[in-house]
C-alpha positions in Angstrom: 9.5 -58.9 66.0 7.0 -55.8 66.2 4.0 -55.1 63.9 5.8 -53.1 61.1 2.1 -51.2 60.2 1.1 -51.0 63.5 -2.1 -48.2 63.7 -1.5 -47.6 59.9 -4.1 -47.2 58.0 -4.4 -48.4 54.5 -7.5 -48.0 51.8 -7.2 -50.7 49.3 -9.4 -51.0 46.5 -10.6 -54.3 44.7 -10.4 -56.1 48.2 -13.0 -58.9 47.6 -10.5 -61.3 46.6 -7.1 -62.5 45.0 -3.8 -59.8 46.1 -6.0 -57.2 47.4 -7.6 -59.5 49.9 -4.5 -61.2 50.6 -2.3 -58.1 51.1 -5.2 -56.9 53.4 -4.9 -60.1 55.6 -1.2 -59.9 55.5 -1.6 -56.1 56.5 -3.9 -56.7 59.3 -2.0 -59.2 60.7 0.8 -56.5 61.1 -1.2 -54.1 63.0 -2.8 -52.1 60.2 -6.5 -50.6 60.2 -8.0 -51.3 56.9 -10.4 -49.6 54.7 -11.4 -52.3 51.7 -13.4 -51.4 48.6 -14.9 -53.7 46.2 -18.0 -53.9 43.9 -19.0 -57.4 45.3 -20.4 -56.9 49.0 -20.6 -60.6 50.1 -17.0 -61.1 49.2 -15.8 -57.9 50.5 -17.9 -58.5 53.7 -16.6 -62.0 53.8 -12.9 -60.8 53.8 -13.7 -58.3 56.6 -15.2 -61.2 58.6 -12.0 -63.0 58.5 -9.8 -60.3 59.1 -12.2 -59.2 62.5 -12.0 -63.1 63.3 -8.2 -62.8 63.8 -8.2 -59.9 65.8 -8.0 -57.2 62.6 -10.1 -54.2 62.2 -11.4 -54.0 58.6 -14.5 -51.8 57.3 -16.1 -53.2 54.5 -17.2 -50.0 51.3 -19.3 -51.2 48.3 -18.4 -49.0 45.7 -16.5 -49.1 41.9 -13.9 -46.8 41.4 -15.5 -45.8 38.3 -17.7 -44.2 40.7 -15.9 -40.9 41.6 -18.9 -40.2 44.1 -18.9 -43.4 45.4 -14.9 -43.5 46.0 -15.0 -39.7 47.4 -17.5 -41.6 50.4 -15.9 -44.1 50.7 -12.6 -42.4 51.3 -14.4 -39.8 53.4 -16.1 -42.9 55.6 -12.5 -44.3 56.4 -11.1 -40.6 57.4 -14.4 -40.4 59.8 -13.8 -43.9 61.7 -10.0 -44.0 61.6 -8.9 -40.1 61.5 -6.8 -40.7 58.7 -5.4 -42.6 55.4 -1.3 -43.9 55.4 -1.4 -46.1 52.9 -3.1 -46.6 49.3 -3.0 -49.7 47.4 -4.9 -49.1 44.1 -5.3 -52.7 42.9 -8.8 -52.8 41.2 -8.9 -54.2 37.6 -9.5 -56.8 35.1 -8.6 -58.1 31.9 -9.8 -57.6 28.4 -8.7 -60.0 26.0 -8.6 -60.9 22.5 -6.9 -60.2 19.7 -7.2 -56.4 18.2 -9.5 -57.4 15.0 -11.6 -59.2 17.3 -12.4 -56.3 19.6 -14.0 -52.8 19.3 -12.6 -48.9 20.7 -15.2 -49.3 23.1 -13.4 -52.6 24.9 -10.4 -50.5 24.8 -12.1 -48.0 26.9 -13.9 -50.3 29.2 -10.7 -51.7 30.1 -8.8 -47.7 30.7 -12.0 -46.9 32.5 -10.6 -49.1 35.4 -7.4 -50.2 34.7 -6.0 -46.4 34.8 -9.1 -44.1 35.2 -10.1 -45.9 38.2 -6.8 -46.0 39.7 -6.4 -42.4 39.0 -9.8 -41.4 40.4 -8.6 -43.5 43.6 -5.3 -41.2 43.6 -7.2 -38.3 43.2 -9.8 -39.1 45.9 -6.9 -39.9 48.2 -4.5 -37.9 47.8 -5.0 -35.2 50.0 -4.5 -37.2 53.4 -2.0 -39.1 51.9 0.2 -35.8 51.8 -1.1 -35.0 55.1 0.4 -38.3 56.5 3.1 -38.4 54.2 2.0 -41.8 53.4 2.7 -44.3 50.9 0.8 -44.7 47.1 1.0 -48.7 45.7 0.2 -49.1 42.1 -0.9 -52.3 40.4 0.8 -52.4 37.3 1.8 -55.9 35.6 4.8 -57.7 33.8 2.1 -57.2 31.2 3.0 -53.4 31.3 6.5 -54.4 30.1 6.0 -57.0 27.7 3.2 -57.1 24.9 1.7 -60.3 24.4 -0.9 -61.4 21.9 -4.7 -61.1 22.5 -4.3 -59.2 25.2 -3.5 -55.7 23.7 -6.1 -53.7 26.0 -4.7 -55.4 29.4 -1.5 -54.5 27.8 -2.0 -51.1 27.0 -3.8 -50.3 30.5 -0.5 -51.8 32.2 1.6 -49.7 30.4 0.0 -46.4 30.6 0.0 -46.7 34.7 3.7 -47.9 34.7 4.2 -44.7 33.1 1.9 -42.6 35.1 3.9 -44.4 38.4 7.2 -44.0 36.9 6.4 -40.1 36.3 4.6 -39.1 39.5 7.2 -41.0 41.6 8.7 -37.7 41.4 5.4 -35.5 41.3 4.4 -37.0 45.2 8.2 -36.9 46.0 7.5 -32.9 46.3 4.9 -33.7 48.7 6.5 -36.4 51.3 4.4 -39.4 49.4 6.2 -42.1 48.1 4.9 -44.2 45.2 5.5 -48.2 44.9 4.5 -49.2 41.5 4.3 -53.3 41.7 4.2 -55.6 38.6 3.0 -59.1 39.4 3.4 -61.9 36.6 1.0 -65.1 36.7 -0.3 -65.0 40.3 -3.1 -67.1 41.6 -6.1 -64.9 41.1 -9.9 -64.4 39.8 -8.2 -62.2 37.0 -8.0 -64.9 34.4 -11.4 -66.0 35.0 -13.2 -62.6 34.3 -14.6 -61.9 31.0 -14.1 -58.8 28.9 -16.9 -56.9 30.7 -15.6 -57.6 34.1 -17.7 -60.9 35.0 -16.6 -63.3 36.9 -17.0 -66.7 35.2 -15.8 -70.7 35.1 -13.6 -70.2 32.1 -10.1 -72.3 32.6 -7.0 -70.6 33.5 -4.8 -70.6 30.6 -1.9 -70.5 32.4 -0.1 -73.6 33.3 -0.2 -74.4 37.2 3.2 -74.5 37.6 3.7 -70.7 36.7 1.2 -69.6 39.1 2.8 -68.2 42.0 0.5 -68.4 45.5 -1.7 -64.9 46.0 0.1 -65.4 49.6 3.9 -65.2 48.8 2.6 -62.0 46.0 0.8 -60.5 48.9 4.2 -60.8 51.3 6.3 -59.4 48.4 4.0 -56.7 48.3 3.9 -55.8 51.8 7.3 -55.9 52.4 7.5 -53.4 48.9 5.6 -51.0 50.4 7.2 -51.3 53.9 10.5 -50.5 52.3 8.6 -47.8 50.4 10.5 -49.1 47.3 9.8 -47.2 44.1 9.4 -50.5 42.1 8.7 -54.2 42.7 8.6 -57.1 40.3 6.4 -59.7 42.1 7.3 -63.2 40.7 10.3 -64.6 39.8 9.7 -65.5 36.2 8.2 -61.8 36.1 11.7 -60.9 36.6 13.0 -63.1 34.1 10.8 -61.8 31.3 11.2 -58.5 32.1 14.9 -59.0 31.9 14.8 -60.7 28.6 12.7 -58.3 27.2 15.4 -55.4 28.7 18.1 -57.2 27.2 17.0 -59.9 24.5 14.1 -58.0 22.7 14.3 -59.8 19.7 15.3 -62.9 20.5 11.9 -62.4 23.6 9.6 -61.1 20.6 10.6 -64.2 18.4 10.0 -66.8 21.1 6.7 -65.1 22.1 5.6 -65.3 18.4 6.5 -68.4 18.0 4.6 -69.4 20.7 1.3 -67.9 19.3 1.6 -68.5 15.6 -1.6 -70.2 14.4 -3.2 -70.1 17.8 -5.1 -67.2 17.6 -8.5 -66.3 16.8 -9.3 -65.2 12.8 -11.4 -63.5 11.8 
């Protein structure tokens, strides 16, 4: 079978770990040339070295998606090296947790700066090149943007916003020949749940049972397939599909179950 992304150029944010890194590896095996952006230089360079060792090509760019000047410089560097951008995967993000009564407005603002406005910066920085290539834009939403869950309202709200944005700009960008794929993972093997409310990696244990966590290789394979098919949206995990169906067709029962599971377990004032 031929390599489906031969000579395509993919620009991926949040590419130093988790789904961003693994999607990059799989795209490279499918022939894509990669521009990978993240904040952690050591991790990102390690991912690029792994890809190079397997015969792929990946260029690291150290930047934060909230730093528009650095993001623009990374995009310019990508075009200078590869001449084009065909695929953008806006993957950077983290989660702020805690009941609303333990948080402040600044916690929500910090969450939206990366998960929503950082994603918007990525879109605007790369859109001229996606328009030129009639390319593909992948947006990382979440099943948490479809179902409200306790003690995660900043993350939920940011991902609800991403889903709303993706649903709307699907139509806008179709006018330019650019396809939009809204990617909604459930619980995937990732550093995300080990990151604190300030976006810093910690040693805190994963609160999700291991049997419910999907291997990152499987999740990335679903993402790559969805991008190849230019699907408008995809729910990455089977349990995510079940949760989404329950929320859609049994909203009261779903809310009741979630409340029963969390009742009395949240931090008190």
